[in-house]
C-alpha positions in Angstrom: 0.0 -0.1 0.0 1.4 3.3 -1.1 0.6 6.7 0.9 1.6 9.7 -0.9 3.1 12.3 1.1 2.8 15.0 -1.4 4.5 16.3 -4.3 8.3 15.7 -4.7 8.2 13.7 -1.5 8.7 10.0 -1.3 5.6 7.7 -0.7 5.0 5.7 2.5 4.9 1.9 1.6 3.6 -0.5 3.9 3.9 -4.2 3.7 2.8 -7.3 5.9 3.9 -10.7 5.7 4.3 -13.8 7.8 6.8 -13.4 10.3 8.5 -16.8 9.1 9.2 -14.7 6.1 11.5 -12.0 7.7 14.9 -11.7 6.5 18.3 -11.3 8.7 18.6 -7.8 6.7 15.1 -6.9 8.0 15.6 -7.8 11.3 18.7 -5.7 11.4 16.9 -2.9 10.1 14.3 -3.3 12.9 17.1 -3.5 15.5 18.3 -0.2 14.1 15.2 1.5 14.9 15.1 0.3 18.4 18.6 1.3 18.8 17.3 4.8 18.2 14.4 4.5 20.8 14.4 3.4 24.6 13.9 -0.3 23.8 17.5 -1.1 22.4 16.1 -4.4 21.2 18.6 -6.5 19.0 17.9 -8.7 16.3 18.0 -12.1 18.3 15.2 -11.0 20.5 13.2 -9.6 17.6 14.1 -12.8 15.8 12.2 -14.8 19.0 9.5 -12.5 18.7 8.9 -13.5 15.3 8.4 -17.0 16.5 5.6 -15.6 18.9 3.3 -13.6 16.7 1.9 -14.4 13.1 2.3 -11.2 11.1 4.7 -8.4 10.8 4.3 -4.9 9.0 7.0 -3.0 7.7 6.8 0.8 6.8 9.3 2.2 4.5 9.7 5.7 3.2 11.7 5.0 -0.3 14.0 2.2 0.7 14.5 3.2 4.5 12.5 1.4 7.0 10.5 3.9 9.3 8.4 1.3 11.6 7.2 -2.2 12.3 5.0 -3.8 14.2 4.3 -7.7 15.1 0.7 -8.4 15.4 -1.6 -11.5 15.3 -5.5 -11.6 14.2 -7.4 -13.9 16.4 -10.5 -14.6 18.1 -10.7 -14.5 21.9 -13.7 -16.0 23.2 -15.1 -15.4 20.0 -14.4 -11.8 19.8 -12.3 -10.7 16.9 -9.2 -8.9 17.9 -6.0 -7.4 16.5 -3.0 -7.8 19.1 -0.1 -5.9 18.6 3.3 -7.1 20.1 6.7 -5.2 19.6 6.1 -2.3 17.6 8.5 0.9 16.8 8.4 4.1 15.1 11.4 5.8 14.2 11.8 9.3 15.5 11.5 11.2 12.2 9.7 14.5 11.4 7.4 12.3 9.5 6.4 9.8 12.1 2.9 10.9 12.5 2.3 9.8 8.8 4.3 6.5 9.4 2.2 5.9 12.5 -1.0 6.5 10.5 -0.1 4.3 7.6 0.9 1.5 10.1 -2.5 1.7 11.8 -4.4 2.0 8.7 -2.6 -1.1 7.4 -3.5 -3.2 10.5 -7.3 -2.0 10.3 -7.2 -3.2 6.6 -6.2 -6.4 7.8 -8.8 -6.6 10.3 -11.6 -5.9 8.0 -10.1 -8.6 5.7 -10.3 -11.2 8.4 -13.4 -10.1 10.0 -15.7 -8.6 7.7 -18.8 -6.6 9.2 -17.6 -7.2 12.7 -16.4 -4.9 15.3 -12.8 -5.8 16.1 -11.0 -5.2 19.6 -7.5 -3.6 19.2 -5.0 -4.1 22.3 -1.3 -3.6 23.0 0.8 -2.2 25.6 2.3 1.4 25.8 4.8 2.7 27.7 3.9 6.5 27.6 0.7 8.5 26.6 2.1 9.4 23.2 1.3 5.6 22.5 -2.6 6.8 22.6 -1.9 8.4 19.1 -2.1 4.8 18.0 -5.8 4.8 19.1 -7.2 8.0 17.6 -9.5 6.1 15.3 -10.8 3.7 17.9 -13.8 4.0 20.2 -14.4 2.9 23.9 -10.9 2.9 24.7 -10.0 1.4 28.2 -8.5 2.6 30.4 -9.3 6.3 29.4 -9.9 9.4 31.7 -13.1 10.0 33.7 -14.4 6.0 32.8 -14.4 3.5 35.8 -13.5 0.2 34.0 -16.5 -2.2 34.2 -15.9 -5.8 35.3 -16.0 -7.0 31.7 -13.5 -4.6 30.8 -11.2 -5.5 33.8 -11.6 -9.0 32.4 -10.4 -7.9 28.9 -7.3 -6.1 30.6 -6.4 -9.6 32.3 -6.9 -11.5 29.1 -4.8 -9.2 27.2 -2.3 -9.0 29.8 -2.0 -13.0 29.9 -1.8 -12.9 26.1 1.2 -10.6 26.2 3.0 -12.9 28.6 2.5 -10.8 31.6 2.2 -13.1 34.7 -1.0 -12.2 36.9 0.8 -11.5 39.8 2.6 -8.6 37.6 -0.8 -7.1 36.6 -3.2 -4.6 38.3 -6.5 -5.2 36.8 -7.8 -1.7 38.1 -5.1 0.6 36.7 -4.3 -1.6 33.6 -0.6 -1.4 34.7 1.8 -4.3 34.0 4.9 -4.1 36.5 8.0 -4.6 34.6 11.2 -6.7 35.2 13.7 -3.8 34.8 14.1 -4.2 30.9 12.0 -2.4 28.4 8.9 -4.2 27.9 7.4 -5.7 24.7 5.5 -2.8 23.7 4.4 -0.4 21.2 6.9 2.4 21.5 6.3 5.7 19.7 7.1 9.3 20.4 4.8 12.1 19.9 5.8 14.9 17.7 4.0 17.2 19.8 4.2 16.0 23.3 3.0 19.4 24.7 -0.3 18.9 23.0 -1.1 15.3 24.7 -4.2 15.2 26.7 -3.0 15.9 30.3 -5.5 13.3 31.6 -4.1 10.7 29.5 -0.7 11.6 30.6 -1.9 11.1 34.0 -3.2 7.6 33.3 0.6 6.8 33.1 1.8 8.5 36.3 2.3 5.2 38.1 3.7 3.8 35.1 7.5 3.2 36.3 9.6 3.4 33.0 12.9 2.5 34.9 11.3 -0.6 36.0 10.1 -1.5 32.5 6.4 -0.9 33.4 3.7 -0.8 30.7 0.0 0.1 30.3 -2.4 -2.6 28.8 -4.9 -0.5 26.7 -7.8 -1.6 24.0 -10.3 0.0 22.1 -12.8 -0.9 19.5 -12.5 -0.5 15.7 -16.4 -0.1 14.6 -17.3 -2.4 11.7 -18.5 0.7 9.6 -15.4 2.7 10.0 -13.3 -0.6 9.0 -15.5 -1.2 6.1 -14.2 2.1 4.4 -11.0 0.6 4.3 -12.1 -2.9 2.5 
């Protein structure tokens, strides 16, 4: 999928393939992105993550890799889900466009896999900037001013388990997964305009200890009528 960025500028291209098709060169490119951010994940770890997930999306601007994400499309208790594992967006001036392209690609995959259904999208974030990934979703949990229902808290527990978080390390009221002193296998994105982030969303991360490797389990819903526009 090519997304033009404007006249005289290179288009953003997104490709999605089976994780088993990742090459060593691509893993090295992904590790280069991580080296520029806080995760510092190396190719060996990223290769192991390829064994844990089904699909990988790669976002390029020309020949340069700008972002990647591991994900899987599956049903949990009958509910269609897009679950996002390790993901990272390179810190460039165009990262908003890159993020939109990455999210659009995952939603396009969702409508192909689950036509005419609302789809739950879940991942882990380390900062409030991650919520920019969920701009097109509704009923995001957790969110400011909302007390999670019992079912929403149960979804948090299900997702935390799916992400490999021990039950003893997860608080289903705050949705915070306690870290193990290493950067979590989460969605890493840094906002272009951190000053514009919603202060109440930022407050949700007040007890997320980045030095310990904490993360916030969050999910939202992509509605069938919105997904249909991408089909």
